[in-house]
VOPAGU-2260 file (C-alpha; in pm, 1 decimal, decimal comma):
REM VOPAGU-2260
SITE   aa  ch    i         X         Y         Z
SITE  MET   A    0   -1514,5   -2763,0    2000,8
SITE  SER   A    1   -1386,1   -2562,1    1703,9
SITE  LYS   A    2   -1060,8   -2368,8    1728,2
SITE  ARG   A    3   -1096,3   -2007,8    1848,6
SITE  PHE   A    4    -910,2   -1817,6    1577,6
SITE  VAL   A    5    -851,8   -1443,0    1607,5
SITE  ILE   A    6    -729,5   -1225,5    1321,3
SITE  LEU   A    7    -550,5    -897,6    1391,5
SITE  GLY   A    8    -592,8    -657,4    1101,2
SITE  GLY   A    9    -866,2    -637,3     840,5
SITE  GLY   A   10    -671,2    -573,1     520,8
SITE  GLU   A   11    -628,7    -806,6     221,8
SITE  SER   A   12    -441,4   -1077,2     413,8
SITE  GLY   A   13    -660,5   -1055,0     726,1
SITE  VAL   A   14    -990,0   -1082,4     542,0
SITE  GLY   A   15    -854,6   -1358,4     317,2
SITE  ALA   A   16    -744,9   -1554,5     623,6
SITE  ALA   A   17   -1085,2   -1500,8     787,8
SITE  LEU   A   18   -1266,2   -1645,1     484,8
SITE  LEU   A   19   -1042,8   -1953,9     471,0
SITE  ALA   A   20   -1051,7   -2014,3     849,0
SITE  LYS   A   21   -1432,7   -1987,6     851,3
SITE  GLN   A   22   -1456,5   -2228,7     557,0
SITE  GLN   A   23   -1239,2   -2477,9     747,9
SITE  GLY   A   24   -1470,4   -2471,3    1049,6
SITE  TYR   A   25   -1273,2   -2240,5    1279,6
SITE  ASP   A   26   -1455,8   -2010,4    1520,9
SITE  VAL   A   27   -1334,5   -1682,1    1365,7
SITE  PHE   A   28   -1317,6   -1328,8    1507,3
SITE  LEU   A   29   -1149,6   -1044,3    1316,5
SITE  THR   A   30   -1043,8    -723,7    1490,7
SITE  GLU   A   31    -930,7    -406,4    1310,8
SITE  GLY   A   32    -798,7    -108,7    1509,5
SITE  SER   A   33    -899,4     153,3    1254,3
SITE  SER   A   34   -1184,5     120,9    1004,0
SITE  LEU   A   35   -1243,4    -151,6     746,1
SITE  LYS   A   36   -1271,8     -79,1     374,7
SITE  ASP   A   37   -1632,9    -117,4     258,9
SITE  HIS   A   38   -1570,8    -417,8      33,3
SITE  TYR   A   39   -1386,6    -603,2     311,8
SITE  ARG   A   40   -1669,3    -530,4     555,8
SITE  ASN   A   41   -1918,9    -666,6     301,5
SITE  GLU   A   42   -1714,7    -983,3     247,8
SITE  LEU   A   43   -1702,6   -1050,9     621,3
SITE  ARG   A   44   -2078,4    -992,6     660,7
SITE  LYS   A   45   -2161,3   -1212,8     365,2
SITE  ALA   A   46   -1954,1   -1497,3     510,1
SITE  GLY   A   47   -2112,1   -1449,0     855,3
SITE  ILE   A   48   -1778,1   -1370,6    1019,1
SITE  ASP   A   49   -1775,8   -1190,3    1352,6
SITE  TYR   A   50   -1567,9    -871,5    1342,7
SITE  GLU   A   51   -1506,3    -537,3    1512,0
SITE  GLU   A   52   -1343,9    -215,8    1393,8
SITE  GLY   A   53   -1209,4      97,7    1557,6
SITE  ARG   A   54   -1096,7     -94,7    1867,0
SITE  HIS   A   55    -957,7    -425,0    1995,3
SITE  ASP   A   56   -1158,9    -631,8    2245,7
SITE  GLU   A   57    -851,3    -736,2    2440,0
SITE  ALA   A   58   -1023,1    -990,8    2662,7
SITE  ARG   A   59   -1167,0   -1169,4    2360,9
SITE  VAL   A   60    -838,6   -1162,0    2168,8
SITE  LEU   A   61    -655,8   -1317,5    2464,3
SITE  GLN   A   62    -899,9   -1611,4    2471,6
SITE  ALA   A   63    -783,1   -1723,8    2128,3
SITE  ASP   A   64    -632,8   -2066,9    2065,1
SITE  GLU   A   65    -436,9   -1913,1    1778,7
SITE  VAL   A   66    -390,0   -1565,2    1631,6
SITE  MET   A   67    -315,6   -1460,2    1275,9
SITE  LYS   A   68    -133,8   -1127,3    1268,2
SITE  SER   A   69    -138,2    -905,1     959,5
SITE  PRO   A   70     216,0    -834,9     836,2
SITE  GLY   A   71     182,1    -460,7     897,2
SITE  ILE   A   72     150,0    -501,1    1275,6
SITE  PRO   A   73     491,1    -491,4    1448,3
SITE  GLU   A   74     605,1    -712,2    1736,6
SITE  LYS   A   75     631,9    -407,5    1963,0
SITE  ASN   A   76     254,3    -354,5    1944,6
SITE  GLU   A   77     117,8    -378,8    2304,0
SITE  LEU   A   78    -154,2    -629,5    2215,1
SITE  VAL   A   79      94,8    -851,8    2030,1
SITE  LYS   A   80     321,2    -846,1    2338,9
SITE  LYS   A   81      28,4    -958,9    2557,5
SITE  ILE   A   82     -58,7   -1241,1    2315,0
SITE  ARG   A   83     305,3   -1357,3    2324,1
SITE  THR   A   84     312,4   -1337,9    2704,8
SITE  ARG   A   85       4,5   -1562,9    2721,7
SITE  GLY   A   86     187,2   -1816,2    2504,7
SITE  ILE   A   87     -79,8   -1804,1    2231,5
SITE  ASP   A   88      54,7   -1911,2    1890,8
SITE  ILE   A   89      79,5   -1636,9    1629,2
SITE  ILE   A   90      89,0   -1734,3    1262,2
SITE  SER   A   91      93,8   -1543,1     934,3
SITE  GLU   A   92    -158,5   -1567,8     653,8
SITE  VAL   A   93      76,1   -1771,4     432,1
SITE  GLU   A   94     106,1   -2030,1     710,7
SITE  LEU   A   95    -273,1   -2065,5     726,9
SITE  ALA   A   96    -300,8   -2093,1     347,1
SITE  TYR   A   97     -25,8   -2356,1     343,2
SITE  ARG   A   98    -221,0   -2573,3     588,7
SITE  PHE   A   99    -513,7   -2608,6     349,2
SITE  LYS   A  100    -349,4   -2593,7       5,9
SITE  GLY   A  101    -372,6   -2972,0     -44,3
SITE  ALA   A  102    -133,0   -3120,9    -298,1
SITE  SER   A  103     -72,1   -2788,9    -477,6
SITE  ARG   A  104     284,8   -2676,1    -534,5
SITE  ILE   A  105     430,0   -2342,5    -423,9
SITE  VAL   A  106     691,0   -2112,2    -570,4
SITE  ALA   A  107     770,3   -1852,5    -301,5
SITE  VAL   A  108     971,1   -1539,0    -371,8
SITE  THR   A  109    1130,9   -1309,9    -114,4
SITE  GLY   A  110    1416,2   -1059,0    -112,1
SITE  SER   A  111    1474,7    -688,9     -48,4
SITE  ASN   A  112    1451,2    -588,7    -415,0
SITE  GLY   A  113    1322,7    -743,4    -734,0
SITE  LYS   A  114    1078,7    -981,1    -565,9
SITE  THR   A  115     765,7    -830,7    -722,2
SITE  THR   A  116     913,2    -839,6   -1072,6
SITE  THR   A  117    1049,2   -1193,1   -1021,2
SITE  THR   A  118     714,4   -1316,4    -884,4
SITE  ALA   A  119     516,0   -1157,6   -1167,7
SITE  LEU   A  120     752,7   -1293,7   -1434,1
SITE  THR   A  121     752,5   -1645,6   -1284,5
SITE  TYR   A  122     372,8   -1640,2   -1285,2
SITE  HIS   A  123     368,2   -1507,9   -1643,3
SITE  ILE   A  124     592,2   -1796,1   -1758,6
SITE  CYS   A  125     371,9   -2053,9   -1580,3
SITE  LYS   A  126      57,2   -1898,4   -1729,6
SITE  THR   A  127     210,7   -1888,8   -2079,0
SITE  ALA   A  128     292,0   -2259,6   -2039,7
SITE  GLY   A  129     -77,1   -2327,3   -1966,2
SITE  MET   A  130     -35,5   -2423,1   -1599,7
SITE  ASP   A  131    -325,0   -2401,2   -1354,5
SITE  CYS   A  132    -169,0   -2129,0   -1138,1
SITE  ALA   A  133    -245,0   -1819,4    -931,0
SITE  LEU   A  134     -43,9   -1509,9    -840,3
SITE  VAL   A  135     -84,9   -1441,2    -467,0
SITE  GLY   A  136      70,4   -1280,8    -159,6
SITE  ASN   A  137     201,6    -923,9    -154,3
SITE  ILE   A  138     115,4    -899,2    -522,6
SITE  GLY   A  139    -221,7   -1023,2    -643,3
SITE  ASP   A  140    -486,4   -1163,8    -409,0
SITE  SER   A  141    -452,9   -1295,1     -58,6
SITE  PHE   A  142    -305,6   -1647,5     -67,1
SITE  ALA   A  143    -561,7   -1771,0     189,4
SITE  LYS   A  144    -854,7   -1625,6      -3,9
SITE  GLN   A  145    -734,9   -1792,5    -325,6
SITE  VAL   A  146    -712,6   -2129,7    -146,9
SITE  ALA   A  147   -1063,0   -2079,7      -5,8
SITE  GLU   A  148   -1240,6   -1957,1    -317,4
SITE  ASP   A  149   -1049,6   -2069,7    -624,1
SITE  PRO   A  150    -786,5   -2334,6    -547,6
SITE  ARG   A  151    -515,3   -2396,0    -807,9
SITE  SER   A  152    -249,8   -2660,7    -852,3
SITE  LEU   A  153      35,8   -2407,5    -838,2
SITE  TYR   A  154      69,2   -2086,9    -635,5
SITE  VAL   A  155     332,6   -1824,5    -710,8
SITE  VAL   A  156     361,8   -1626,0    -386,9
SITE  GLU   A  157     544,2   -1304,1    -307,7
SITE  ILE   A  158     638,5   -1309,1      60,7
SITE  SER   A  159     777,1   -1035,5     283,8
SITE  SER   A  160    1009,0   -1092,0     578,2
SITE  PHE   A  161     719,1    -998,1     810,3
SITE  GLN   A  162     514,0   -1291,9     678,8
SITE  LEU   A  163     812,5   -1525,9     710,9
SITE  ASP   A  164     856,3   -1423,4    1075,5
SITE  ASP   A  165     534,2   -1605,9    1164,6
SITE  ILE   A  166     556,2   -1928,1     965,0
SITE  LYS   A  167     571,1   -2266,7    1138,6
SITE  THR   A  168     533,3   -2539,3     874,2
SITE  PHE   A  169     520,6   -2336,0     548,3
SITE  ARG   A  170     733,1   -2517,6     293,2
SITE  PRO   A  171     769,0   -2396,5     -66,6
SITE  ASP   A  172     864,0   -2648,3    -336,3
SITE  ILE   A  173    1073,0   -2372,9    -493,1
SITE  ALA   A  174    1205,7   -2081,3    -286,1
SITE  ILE   A  175    1364,5   -1775,6    -446,4
SITE  LEU   A  176    1571,6   -1523,7    -248,2
SITE  THR   A  177    1652,9   -1234,7    -485,5
SITE  ASN   A  178    1897,6   -1045,2    -260,1
SITE  ILE   A  179    1928,9    -897,6      89,3
SITE  THR   A  180    1991,2    -529,0     153,0
SITE  GLU   A  181    1920,5    -312,2     455,7
SITE  ASP   A  182    1545,7    -255,0     465,7
SITE  HIS   A  183    1275,8    -238,4     734,1
SITE  LEU   A  184    1542,8    -213,8    1002,2
SITE  ASP   A  185    1294,2     -22,3    1216,1
SITE  ARG   A  186    1104,2    -352,4    1253,4
SITE  TYR   A  187    1414,1    -555,4    1344,2
SITE  ASP   A  188    1551,2    -348,0    1634,8
SITE  TYR   A  189    1792,2    -191,5    1383,2
SITE  GLN   A  190    1980,3    -524,4    1373,4
SITE  PHE   A  191    2059,3    -624,1    1014,4
SITE  GLY   A  192    2123,7    -982,9    1130,9
SITE  ASN   A  193    1762,1   -1018,0    1249,9
SITE  TYR   A  194    1633,5    -915,1     908,0
SITE  ILE   A  195    1872,4   -1155,9     732,3
SITE  ARG   A  196    1752,2   -1444,9     950,5
SITE  SER   A  197    1391,9   -1359,9     857,5
SITE  LYS   A  198    1467,8   -1384,6     487,0
SITE  PHE   A  199    1640,1   -1723,2     520,5
SITE  ARG   A  200    1333,0   -1862,0     699,9
SITE  ILE   A  201    1193,9   -1925,5     350,1
SITE  THR   A  202    1420,5   -2235,0     340,1
SITE  MET   A  203    1349,8   -2342,2     699,8
SITE  ASN   A  204    1118,1   -2637,1     624,1
SITE  GLN   A  205    1248,9   -2728,1     279,3
SITE  GLN   A  206    1363,8   -3084,2     211,9
SITE  SER   A  207    1607,7   -3241,9     -28,7
SITE  ASN   A  208    1362,5   -3263,8    -319,5
SITE  ASP   A  209    1277,6   -2890,1    -293,6
SITE  HIS   A  210    1477,0   -2614,2    -464,9
SITE  PHE   A  211    1637,4   -2293,7    -339,4
SITE  ILE   A  212    1731,9   -2027,0    -595,4
SITE  TYR   A  213    1953,5   -1740,0    -478,3
SITE  CYS   A  214    2195,9   -1483,4    -616,3
SITE  ALA   A  215    2559,6   -1590,3    -586,9
SITE  ASP   A  216    2666,0   -1231,2    -663,2
SITE  ASP   A  217    2484,7   -1092,8    -358,0
SITE  GLU   A  218    2745,2   -1041,6     -85,9
SITE  VAL   A  219    2507,9   -1059,6     210,5
SITE  THR   A  220    2341,9   -1380,5      89,2
SITE  MET   A  221    2678,1   -1549,4      34,2
SITE  LYS   A  222    2818,7   -1432,0     367,0
SITE  TYR   A  223    2529,4   -1587,0     561,8
SITE  LEU   A  224    2435,3   -1885,5     342,3
SITE  ASN   A  225    2639,0   -2140,6     537,7
SITE  GLN   A  226    2500,5   -2029,6     874,8
SITE  PHE   A  227    2167,7   -2196,3     790,4
SITE  ASN   A  228    2108,2   -2566,8     763,7
SITE  ILE   A  229    1959,8   -2564,6     413,6
SITE  GLN   A  230    1836,5   -2908,9     305,2
SITE  SER   A  231    1703,0   -2817,5     -39,4
SITE  ASN   A  232    1873,7   -2841,3    -377,2
SITE  GLN   A  233    2066,5   -2512,8    -420,7
SITE  LEU   A  234    2045,9   -2338,5    -757,7
SITE  PRO   A  235    2251,1   -2015,3    -754,6
SITE  ILE   A  236    2244,1   -1748,8   -1027,9
SITE  SER   A  237    2535,7   -1527,4   -1132,4
SITE  MET   A  238    2658,1   -1276,6   -1388,4
SITE  LYS   A  239    3014,1   -1293,6   -1264,2
SITE  ARG   A  240    3107,1   -1658,6   -1304,6
SITE  GLU   A  241    3003,8   -1983,9   -1468,3
SITE  LEU   A  242    2814,2   -2217,5   -1237,3
SITE  PRO   A  243    2768,4   -2595,1   -1264,2
SITE  ASN   A  244    2405,4   -2564,7   -1145,1
SITE  GLY   A  245    2149,5   -2284,8   -1157,6
SITE  ALA   A  246    2204,1   -2008,2   -1413,3
SITE  PHE   A  247    2469,1   -1764,8   -1531,9
SITE  ILE   A  248    2507,9   -1499,4   -1799,2
SITE  LYS   A  249    2817,6   -1493,1   -2017,5
SITE  ASP   A  250    2881,9   -1284,1   -2330,5
SITE  GLY   A  251    2516,8   -1185,7   -2362,9
SITE  ASP   A  252    2377,6   -1538,0   -2323,0
SITE  MET   A  253    2196,1   -1690,4   -2025,8
SITE  TYR   A  254    2269,1   -2055,6   -1949,5
SITE  ILE   A  255    2042,7   -2259,0   -1720,9
SITE  ARG   A  256    2119,0   -2599,6   -1575,4
SITE  THR   A  257    1891,2   -2777,1   -1325,3
SITE  GLY   A  258    1990,4   -3142,1   -1314,6
SITE  GLN   A  259    2051,2   -3292,5   -1658,6
SITE  ASP   A  260    1881,9   -3028,2   -1872,0
SITE  PHE   A  261    2076,9   -2741,4   -2021,0
SITE  THR   A  262    1903,1   -2438,1   -2174,6
SITE  ASN   A  263    2036,4   -2112,9   -2308,7
SITE  MET   A  264    1892,0   -1791,9   -2456,2
SITE  SER   A  265    2015,8   -1447,1   -2545,9
SITE  VAL   A  266    1968,4   -1168,4   -2291,1
SITE  PHE   A  267    1874,8    -944,9   -2584,5
SITE  ASP   A  268    1547,7   -1140,2   -2594,7
SITE  PHE   A  269    1457,2   -1029,8   -2241,0
SITE  ALA   A  270    1166,0    -786,1   -2235,5
SITE  LEU   A  271    1297,0    -644,5   -1905,6
SITE  LYS   A  272    1600,2    -420,1   -1947,4
SITE  GLY   A  273    1871,8    -327,8   -1697,1
SITE  LYS   A  274    2121,6    -540,4   -1508,9
SITE  HIS   A  275    1900,0    -592,6   -1202,4
SITE  ASN   A  276    1626,4    -728,6   -1429,2
SITE  GLN   A  277    1866,4    -982,4   -1574,9
SITE  TYR   A  278    1895,6   -1128,0   -1224,5
SITE  ASN   A  279    1515,7   -1128,3   -1184,6
SITE  THR   A  280    1474,3   -1294,7   -1524,4
SITE  MET   A  281    1737,3   -1559,6   -1445,7
SITE  ALA   A  282    1567,9   -1647,5   -1115,9
SITE  ALA   A  283    1226,2   -1680,3   -1283,2
SITE  CYS   A  284    1370,4   -1892,8   -1566,2
SITE  VAL   A  285    1544,3   -2128,6   -1323,5
SITE  ALA   A  286    1215,8   -2171,1   -1131,6
SITE  ALA   A  287    1032,3   -2240,5   -1457,8
SITE  THR   A  288    1292,7   -2495,7   -1568,8
SITE  THR   A  289    1258,4   -2668,5   -1231,7
SITE  LEU   A  290     882,4   -2692,8   -1297,9
SITE  ASP   A  291     966,2   -2873,0   -1626,2
SITE  ILE   A  292     829,4   -2593,9   -1844,8
SITE  ARG   A  293     953,4   -2625,8   -2204,2
SITE  LYS   A  294    1220,3   -2378,3   -2303,5
SITE  GLU   A  295    1018,8   -2247,7   -2603,0
SITE  LYS   A  296     746,7   -2142,2   -2359,5
SITE  ILE   A  297    1000,4   -1981,8   -2124,7
SITE  ARG   A  298    1154,7   -1787,5   -2413,2
SITE  GLU   A  299     813,9   -1674,4   -2539,7
SITE  ALA   A  300     706,8   -1554,0   -2192,8
SITE  VAL   A  301    1034,1   -1372,3   -2122,0
SITE  GLN   A  302    1009,0   -1188,3   -2455,5
SITE  ASP   A  303     653,5   -1059,4   -2416,3
SITE  PHE   A  304     642,3    -982,4   -2042,4
SITE  GLN   A  305     502,8    -637,0   -1964,4
SITE  SER   A  306     677,7    -459,9   -1680,5
SITE  LEU   A  307     480,3    -370,5   -1370,2
SITE  GLU   A  308     294,2     -59,5   -1274,1
SITE  HIS   A  309     493,2     163,8   -1032,3
SITE  ARG   A  310     816,9     -21,4   -1110,6
SITE  MET   A  311    1031,5     175,8   -1361,2
SITE  GLU   A  312     709,4     247,8   -1549,4
SITE  HIS   A  313     736,1     491,1   -1841,9
SITE  VAL   A  314     458,9     749,7   -1792,6
SITE  ALA   A  315     503,5    1003,2   -2074,1
SITE  THR   A  316     754,8    1215,1   -2263,3
SITE  ILE   A  317     662,9    1582,7   -2251,0
SITE  ARG   A  318     864,3    1838,0   -2452,3
SITE  GLY   A  319    1153,7    1593,9   -2470,1
SITE  VAL   A  320    1149,5    1516,6   -2094,7
SITE  GLU   A  321    1074,5    1154,0   -2001,1
SITE  PHE   A  322     882,3    1079,2   -1679,0
SITE  ILE   A  323     935,5     744,8   -1501,6
SITE  ASN   A  324     722,9     615,4   -1212,0
SITE  ASP   A  325     926,2     395,5    -977,9
SITE  SER   A  326     705,8     456,4    -673,4
SITE  LYS   A  327     757,4      95,9    -561,4
SITE  ALA   A  328    1117,7     188,6    -473,6
SITE  THR   A  329    1056,0     208,2     -99,3
SITE  ASN   A  330    1421,3     155,6       4,8
SITE  VAL   A  331    1758,2     300,2     -91,9
SITE  ASN   A  332    1870,4      -9,7    -280,9
SITE  SER   A  333    1567,6      -0,3    -509,9
SITE  THR   A  334    1658,1     358,5    -593,2
SITE  TRP   A  335    2019,9     250,2    -653,1
SITE  TYR   A  336    1897,2       2,3    -917,1
SITE  ALA   A  337    1679,2     268,7   -1076,7
SITE  LEU   A  338    1964,2     522,4   -1095,4
SITE  GLU   A  339    2204,7     257,1   -1219,4
SITE  SER   A  340    1986,3     204,9   -1526,4
SITE  MET   A  341    1959,8     578,7   -1610,2
SITE  THR   A  342    2140,6     691,0   -1925,5
SITE  LYS   A  343    2020,1    1055,3   -1938,2
SITE  PRO   A  344    2063,1    1348,4   -1695,7
SITE  THR   A  345    1817,7    1279,1   -1414,4
SITE  ILE   A  346    1594,1    1486,5   -1191,4
SITE  LEU   A  347    1525,7    1263,1    -892,0
SITE  ILE   A  348    1212,4    1282,1    -677,7
SITE  LEU   A  349    1306,9    1140,1    -338,6
SITE  GLY   A  350    1163,2    1114,1      12,7
SITE  GLY   A  351     880,7     995,1     236,7
SITE  VAL   A  352     892,7     791,6     556,2
SITE  ASP   A  353    1254,6     699,0     624,8
SITE  LYS   A  354    1305,1     341,3     753,0
SITE  GLY   A  355    1660,6     394,5     877,6
SITE  ASN   A  356    1800,9     480,2     532,6
SITE  ASP   A  357    2170,5     507,3     455,2
SITE  TYR   A  358    2188,6     747,2     159,9
SITE  SER   A  359    2565,2     704,1     121,6
SITE  LEU   A  360    2480,4     390,5     -80,3
SITE  ILE   A  361    2356,5     605,7    -368,7
SITE  ALA   A  362    2591,2     905,1    -318,2
SITE  GLU   A  363    2822,8     813,4    -609,4
SITE  LEU   A  364    2537,9     749,1    -852,9
SITE  VAL   A  365    2364,7    1071,9    -749,9
SITE  LYS   A  366    2684,8    1270,6    -814,0
SITE  GLU   A  367    2730,7    1104,0   -1149,9
SITE  LYS   A  368    2374,8    1114,5   -1286,0
SITE  VAL   A  369    2148,9    1353,2   -1091,4
SITE  LYS   A  370    2122,6    1724,5   -1172,4
SITE  ALA   A  371    1844,5    1814,8    -926,1
SITE  ILE   A  372    1666,5    1652,9    -630,7
SITE  ILE   A  373    1302,4    1720,4    -551,7
SITE  CYS   A  374    1207,5    1610,8    -198,5
SITE  LEU   A  375     858,3    1467,8    -154,7
SITE  GLY   A  376     797,0    1409,5     215,6
SITE  THR   A  377     712,4    1577,4     543,6
SITE  ASP   A  378    1064,8    1546,0     686,0
SITE  ASN   A  379    1349,3    1586,2     435,8
SITE  ARG   A  380    1638,0    1668,3     671,7
SITE  LYS   A  381    1834,9    1349,1     602,9
SITE  ILE   A  382    1816,8    1402,6     226,7
SITE  HIS   A  383    1946,8    1760,0     264,9
SITE  GLU   A  384    2227,5    1639,5     492,1
SITE  ALA   A  385    2324,6    1362,8     248,3
SITE  PHE   A  386    2315,6    1557,8     -80,8
SITE  GLY   A  387    2301,9    1929,9       3,6
SITE  LYS   A  388    2673,3    1981,8     -64,6
SITE  ASP   A  389    2671,5    1815,7    -407,1
SITE  ILE   A  390    2331,7    1879,4    -561,6
SITE  ASN   A  391    2185,4    2218,2    -639,8
SITE  PRO   A  392    1892,4    2269,4    -683,7
SITE  LEU   A  393    1753,6    2059,9    -395,9
SITE  VAL   A  394    1397,6    2167,2    -311,9
SITE  ASN   A  395    1113,7    2057,7     -80,7
SITE  THR   A  396     760,7    1986,0    -204,7
SITE  GLY   A  397     452,3    1868,2     -19,4
SITE  SER   A  398     248,0    1694,0    -290,0
SITE  ALA   A  399     291,4    1487,4    -606,5
SITE  LEU   A  400     161,4    1780,7    -809,5
SITE  ASP   A  401     418,2    2025,2    -665,0
SITE  ALA   A  402     695,9    1768,7    -709,7
SITE  VAL   A  403     613,1    1714,3   -1077,5
SITE  HIS   A  404     590,0    2089,5   -1143,7
SITE  ALA   A  405     923,0    2155,1    -970,5
SITE  ALA   A  406    1091,2    1869,2   -1157,3
SITE  PHE   A  407     958,3    1991,8   -1491,4
SITE  HIS   A  408    1075,7    2344,8   -1409,2
SITE  PHE   A  409    1436,0    2229,2   -1360,2
SITE  SER   A  410    1438,1    1993,9   -1658,9
SITE  GLU   A  411    1535,3    2047,7   -2019,5
SITE  LYS   A  412    1493,3    1846,0   -2336,9
SITE  GLY   A  413    1674,4    1510,3   -2312,5
SITE  ASP   A  414    1638,2    1483,0   -1932,6
SITE  VAL   A  415    1448,1    1222,2   -1735,5
SITE  VAL   A  416    1233,3    1286,8   -1427,1
SITE  LEU   A  417    1251,2     981,1   -1202,4
SITE  LEU   A  418    1015,1     923,2    -909,4
SITE  SER   A  419    1215,0     669,2    -706,7
SITE  PRO   A  420    1155,6     777,2    -347,4
SITE  ALA   A  421    1371,0     527,1    -146,6
SITE  CYS   A  422    1113,1     565,9     132,3
SITE  ALA   A  423     771,4     443,8     241,9
SITE  SER   A  424     480,0     664,7     140,3
SITE  PHE   A  425     261,1     686,4     449,3
SITE  ASP   A  426     333,1    1049,2     536,2
SITE  LEU   A  427     154,0    1199,8     233,8
SITE  PHE   A  428      -8,7     901,4      60,6
SITE  LYS   A  429    -213,5     590,3     138,3
SITE  ASN   A  430      53,4     358,8      -7,6
SITE  TYR   A  431     310,3     345,0    -287,4
SITE  GLU   A  432      36,0     280,6    -547,6
SITE  ASP   A  433    -144,8     598,3    -443,3
SITE  ARG   A  434     186,3     789,6    -465,5
SITE  GLY   A  435     255,4     648,4    -812,8
SITE  ASN   A  436     -97,9     720,9    -935,2
SITE  GLN   A  437     -89,6    1081,1    -810,3
SITE  PHE   A  438     247,9    1126,0    -980,7
SITE  LYS   A  439     111,0     989,1   -1310,4
SITE  GLN   A  440    -197,1    1208,7   -1286,3
SITE  ALA   A  441      17,2    1518,5   -1226,1
SITE  VAL   A  442     237,3    1432,5   -1527,3
SITE  LYS   A  443     -69,1    1393,0   -1751,0
SITE  GLU   A  444    -193,6    1736,3   -1644,6
SITE  LEU   A  445     130,7    1916,4   -1739,3
């Protein structure tokens, strides 16, 4: 009898998992508490997959042999608690994809900040080198769907801590941990240690011929590194000291050593600017070197990489005021990196759904660089408490349009308006992309 496989959540990862599980002969049922997007509903129908929306048939869910939970559903969800109580295995989509990937290799990237840029750049280098690869996970398509419909010999996967929470056998050939800062604490019982353990799960099944790339300058990573029994070959990156293995930057040059090979290139060749992007670029270059990609190809890819939408994206300069869309900054540390790279007086658009934010982390940078704060959220009390004494004007707005107009009003020639919210977007927007797009639209209409 085929395995009864239930999928909770009908988003990109849920539908992708349903398609792969069906293809592999599982008896699949997908359940979505709200409503499915039309194209997902059509995909499920076309594949003949049983699904429901707007409710959860609890009895049927609890008959499952195994459940795949979408990353957005927290452990404290009542149905998830019942599944756990029954002792039914819960896995994530990346675990399912891993089961059926065959001999393909995996580069997996996680971290609180920089993971999207690092994943995209690693993929760009592999693509430039002519490898048969796909960009999947949080960025790009569902990993499971790619395995089902268009398998490749290398997958570059961006993975969140939520997906790592539900892996069992998932084992990347190359794992990258960009950094660890306080994020998503609402999902980890406000215990930073729980979140840290989630991130290190990326190395859990690695063996001695796999590689683990991490930032030796990241205090949290270094403090916890030795608490985990990491079997893989460690390749740290640093800007502060020379390292025998991995990569470091010294006097404007990046040096990479993985085994016998030694490569170097000037950081002035990097398309991505800013200190945080030098870390992202180093991590991607170490991964590429480990995949035996020639250094000419790495250099070429690093020079012509286009930065990502909603990540420090230049939108327009209007009457001498530059507008930057950093909507993907959904935590305080992302906003810290954005502010750190600002060289002009800044009007900061901040706010949204607070995930347990500690704004004191950016207090110094705000004092130094920010001349006005525009709040964009339904509840801005914490922002007023954190910055009300130091920043005036500090105003509330309820839409991207109002925020852009207010920011423009307080700006003068030579200023920059930075949307870097430090919060999730679900109070006023569908997601961070929607927030970024509405911001861009409002700027274009000025």
